[in-house]
C-alpha positions in Angstrom: -0.7 -0.6 -0.3 1.1 3.8 -0.9 1.7 5.1 2.3 1.6 8.7 1.0 -1.9 8.1 -0.2 -3.1 7.2 3.1 -2.6 10.3 4.2 -3.0 12.1 1.3 0.3 13.0 0.4 0.5 11.1 -2.7 2.4 12.6 -5.2 2.9 10.1 -7.8 -0.6 8.9 -8.6 -0.5 9.4 -12.1 3.3 7.9 -11.9 2.9 4.2 -14.2 6.2 2.8 -13.0 4.2 4.2 -9.0 0.6 3.0 -9.4 2.2 0.2 -11.1 4.0 -0.8 -7.6 2.2 0.6 -4.7 -1.5 -0.3 -3.8 -3.6 2.2 -3.2 -6.9 1.4 -2.9 -7.8 -1.2 0.2 -10.5 -3.2 -1.0 -8.5 -5.2 -3.0 -7.9 -6.7 0.3 -10.6 -8.3 0.9 -13.0 -10.6 -1.1 -16.5 -11.8 -0.2 -18.5 -13.7 -2.1 -22.5 -15.1 -2.6 -22.3 -17.6 -0.5 -20.7 -15.2 2.2 -23.4 -14.1 2.6 -26.0 -16.9 3.1 -25.0 -17.6 7.0 -24.8 -13.6 7.7 -26.7 -12.6 10.8 -28.3 -9.0 12.3 -25.9 -7.6 14.2 -26.6 -4.2 16.7 -24.0 -2.3 14.4 -24.2 -0.7 10.6 -20.0 -0.5 10.8 -17.5 -2.4 12.6 -14.6 0.3 13.0 -11.5 -2.2 12.3 -8.5 -0.2 15.0 -4.4 -1.5 16.2 -2.8 1.3 17.8 1.7 0.9 17.3 3.7 1.9 19.8 4.4 1.1 23.5 5.5 4.0 25.1 3.2 6.6 22.6 0.6 6.1 20.0 3.1 5.8 16.7 0.1 4.2 14.3 -3.7 5.5 14.1 -5.2 2.9 11.2 -9.0 2.8 11.1 -11.3 0.4 8.9 -14.7 1.2 8.5 -16.8 -2.3 7.6 -20.0 -1.9 6.5 -21.6 -5.2 8.7 -24.3 -5.7 5.7 -22.2 -5.8 3.0 -18.8 -6.8 4.3 -16.7 -4.6 2.8 -14.6 -2.0 3.0 -16.5 1.8 3.4 -13.0 3.9 4.0 -9.7 3.8 6.2 -8.0 5.8 7.9 -4.4 6.0 7.5 -2.1 8.7 10.1 1.4 7.5 11.7 1.7 10.1 15.2 5.1 12.3 16.6 5.4 11.3 20.1 5.5 15.4 22.2 7.1 13.9 25.3 10.4 12.5 23.7 13.8 13.8 23.0 14.0 14.1 18.6 16.8 12.0 19.1 14.9 9.1 21.1 12.4 9.5 18.4 14.4 9.1 15.0 16.2 5.9 17.5 12.5 4.4 18.1 11.6 5.1 14.4 14.4 3.2 13.2 14.0 -0.2 15.3 10.5 0.4 14.9 9.8 0.9 11.6 13.0 1.2 9.5 13.1 -3.0 8.9 9.7 -2.3 6.9 10.8 0.5 5.2 8.1 2.3 5.8 10.1 5.3 8.5 11.2 7.9 6.0 7.0 8.0 4.6 6.7 8.1 8.7 8.9 11.5 9.4 7.6 13.3 6.1 3.8 12.6 7.5 3.7 12.3 11.5 1.9 14.2 13.0 0.8 15.4 17.0 -1.3 13.1 18.3 -4.2 16.1 18.8 -4.5 16.8 15.0 -4.6 13.4 14.8 -7.9 12.9 16.6 -9.4 16.0 15.1 -8.7 14.6 11.6 -10.1 11.2 12.6 -13.4 13.1 14.2 -13.4 14.9 10.7 -13.2 11.6 9.2 -15.6 10.7 11.1 -18.3 13.6 10.8 -17.7 12.9 6.6 -18.9 9.3 7.1 -21.7 10.0 9.6 -20.4 8.0 12.3 -20.6 10.8 15.1 -21.0 14.4 15.5 -20.2 16.4 19.1 -24.2 16.7 19.7 -25.7 13.7 22.7 -23.1 12.3 24.2 -20.5 12.5 21.2 -21.2 8.5 21.1 -21.1 6.2 17.8 -23.6 6.5 15.5 -24.1 2.7 14.3 -21.4 2.2 14.8 -18.6 0.5 17.3 -14.8 -0.1 17.1 -13.5 -3.5 16.5 -9.9 -4.4 18.5 -8.0 -6.9 18.6 -7.5 -7.2 22.5 -8.2 -4.3 25.8 -5.3 -3.0 25.1 -5.6 -0.2 22.0 -9.2 1.2 23.5 -8.3 0.4 27.4 -5.1 1.4 28.1 -3.3 3.2 25.7 -5.5 5.3 24.5 -5.8 6.7 27.4 -2.4 7.1 28.0 -2.0 9.0 25.1 -5.0 11.2 25.8 -2.8 12.3 29.2 0.5 12.5 27.4 -1.4 15.3 25.0 -3.3 16.5 27.7 -6.4 15.7 26.0 -9.7 14.7 27.8 -11.1 11.1 26.9 -13.2 11.3 24.0 -16.6 9.8 24.2 -16.9 7.5 21.2 -13.6 5.6 23.2 -16.1 4.0 26.6 -16.7 1.5 24.7 -15.8 -1.6 22.7 -15.9 -4.8 20.4 -12.4 -7.3 22.0 -12.9 -9.8 18.3 -10.9 -12.5 20.9 -13.7 -12.5 23.0 -15.9 -13.0 20.3 -14.3 -15.4 18.5 -13.2 -17.4 22.0 -16.8 -18.0 22.5 -18.2 -18.4 19.3 -16.2 -21.1 17.6 -15.1 -22.7 21.6 -12.2 -23.7 20.0 -9.6 -25.9 22.0 -7.0 -23.9 22.3 -7.7 -20.7 22.6 -6.8 -17.7 20.3 -4.7 -15.7 21.8 -3.7 -13.1 19.3 -4.2 -12.2 15.6 -1.6 -14.8 13.9 -3.5 -17.1 15.7 -7.5 -16.6 14.7 -5.8 -16.1 11.5 -4.6 -19.6 11.0 -7.0 -21.7 13.0 -9.6 -20.2 10.2 -7.1 -20.5 7.3 -6.5 -17.2 6.4 -3.5 -16.3 4.4 -1.5 -12.6 5.7 -1.7 -9.5 4.3 1.2 -7.5 4.4 3.6 -7.1 7.2 3.2 -8.0 11.5 3.2 -5.1 13.8 2.6 -3.0 10.6 -0.4 -0.9 12.0 -2.4 -0.4 8.3 -1.6 -4.1 7.9 -2.1 -5.9 11.3 -5.6 -3.7 10.8 -6.7 -4.8 7.3 -5.6 -8.4 9.3 -8.4 -8.2 11.7 -10.7 -7.2 9.5 -9.9 -10.1 7.4 -11.4 -11.8 10.5 -13.8 -9.5 11.4 -15.4 -10.8 7.8 -14.9 -14.3 8.0 -16.5 -14.1 11.2 -19.7 -12.2 10.3 -20.1 -14.8 7.9 -20.1 -18.0 9.6 -22.7 -16.0 11.4 -21.1 -14.0 14.5 -22.8 -11.4 16.3 -20.9 -9.2 17.7 -22.2 -7.0 20.6 -20.3 -4.4 22.6 -17.8 -6.4 25.3 -16.0 -3.5 27.4 -18.1 -0.7 28.8 -16.0 1.8 30.7 -18.4 2.8 34.2 -19.5 7.3 32.6 -18.5 8.4 36.8 -15.3 6.9 36.3 -13.9 6.1 33.0 -10.8 4.8 34.6 -13.2 0.8 35.7 -13.6 -0.9 33.0 -16.7 -3.7 33.1 -15.9 -6.7 31.0 -19.3 -8.1 29.5 -18.7 -11.4 28.5 -17.9 -13.8 31.4 -15.5 -16.8 28.8 -13.2 -14.5 27.5 -9.5 -14.4 26.8 
């Protein structure tokens, strides 16, 4: 995938050599057949926002895919690299080289990364564009829910980054769906699916891209989600913060990873 394109900064879209080498349409990674709709069941949400952060100290990458629950296809992609604000420039350079140098995208990161507060503003504008969020009515998502592979992204890292960036936790991060919990309860595998690669292996879904490049992991999680929808799984909210105490999370599945 052209990562300059995902940031709206590709200047080579008319270059046939570039276009032959780099993909500019992520929907190519998702193929659904007529048979996939036979067991599909109604969902509580019209859209799923598949979400997978990168960065242990501060958020470095913020990719989100909108999946249409009925059509089981990609609606749109939001992808931003995030520039840490609480690290020295030397530490940032070392961190990015070790994280993204192995994928050959460290240069793209330096060319495109924005502070988290700017990324969040752009993300909210993107949600508004798709009629999935507005500041009124409590600022919750409209007909949509975040889907993550684990609880860490929304439960821990987003609040941590908001604290570092001196931002209030947005109300749309008050609840989410942990795909691993739904997977565990729907398929009830003998071996617990503790991660994305395990779920993909058990479902015989080949991986695309590079593991731990956030955009590629988000695509792979979305492919697991679409398979689960096709197999008849229903994805309800699995975790919800208490409004009076956002640091306290209620987990809604008894049997969970």
